[in-house]
C-alpha atoms as one frame of an Amber mdcrd trajectory, in Angstrom:
protein
   0.197   0.297   0.060   1.559   3.298  -0.558  -0.126   6.679   0.659   0.874
   9.595  -1.514   0.105  13.591  -1.468  -2.051  14.820  -3.562   0.688  16.715
  -4.682   3.000  13.961  -5.649  -0.662  12.652  -7.508  -0.482  15.532  -9.194
   2.888  15.531 -10.814   3.082  11.743 -11.619  -1.134  10.534 -12.207   0.080
   8.203 -14.995   2.136   6.427 -12.304  -0.272   6.193  -9.821  -3.167   5.492
 -12.069  -1.490   2.788 -13.514  -0.178   0.841 -10.633  -3.886   0.867  -9.248
  -4.669  -0.509 -12.664  -2.382  -3.865 -12.007  -3.581  -4.178  -8.434  -1.351
  -2.064  -6.644  -2.818  -0.168  -3.946  -2.558   3.107  -3.197  -4.583   5.925
  -0.827  -4.076   9.340  -1.874  -3.664  11.022   1.635  -4.842  15.788   1.559
  -4.548  18.108   4.797  -8.573  18.974   4.913 -10.627  15.948   2.769  -9.649
  12.824   4.594  -7.915   9.925   2.193  -9.035   8.029  -0.598  -8.170   4.760
  -1.884  -7.475   5.056  -5.705  -9.211   1.721  -7.079  -9.860   0.517 -10.920
 -13.626   0.537 -11.911 -14.467  -3.400 -12.763 -17.079  -5.327 -15.353 -19.344
  -5.791 -11.664 -19.158  -1.833 -11.126 -21.665   0.192 -12.294 -22.034   4.458
 -13.076 -25.058   5.875 -13.827 -26.870   9.234 -12.703 -29.690   8.837 -10.773
 -32.324  10.115 -13.373 -30.566   7.101 -15.756 -30.577   5.086 -12.743 -34.487
   5.265 -12.649 -34.936   4.765 -16.215 -33.834   1.473 -16.054 -36.343   0.678
 -12.699 -39.238   2.263 -14.888 -37.832  -0.023 -18.215 -37.421  -2.751 -16.047
 -41.615  -2.243 -14.268 -42.656  -1.183 -18.321 -41.301  -4.847 -18.742 -42.876
  -6.330 -15.656 -46.234  -5.259 -17.056 -45.736  -6.622 -19.987 -45.667 -10.044
 -18.857 -41.270  -9.738 -20.537 -38.908 -11.486 -17.840 -38.203 -14.530 -15.777
 -39.964 -15.940 -12.672 -36.995 -17.324 -10.211 -37.678 -18.649  -7.059 -34.265
 -20.609  -5.482 -30.782 -18.725  -5.676 -30.669 -22.463  -7.577 -32.822 -21.257
 -10.014 -30.936 -18.008  -9.765 -28.041 -19.242 -10.198 -28.614 -20.782 -13.157
 -30.118 -18.202 -14.850 -27.037 -15.602 -14.414 -24.331 -18.792 -15.231 -27.167
 -18.867 -19.075 -26.444 -15.479 -19.687
């Protein structure tokens, strides 16, 4: 784990982002805002706006109303469904 200052980060952004991308722990320490862990996003991470989130919820509700869904009742059914995706 490497702890760096904001000044060092600004001067060497590419270096530290590259290290984080390779799995090295990077902690960015500030005087007034605290500390932050720099980690790369993975395919499991999702970034979306609040508007996008609610648009997707509305779309899912519409699909349910139209009968376009797959019901699962057990963990095994859910696992099988997700593996088939």
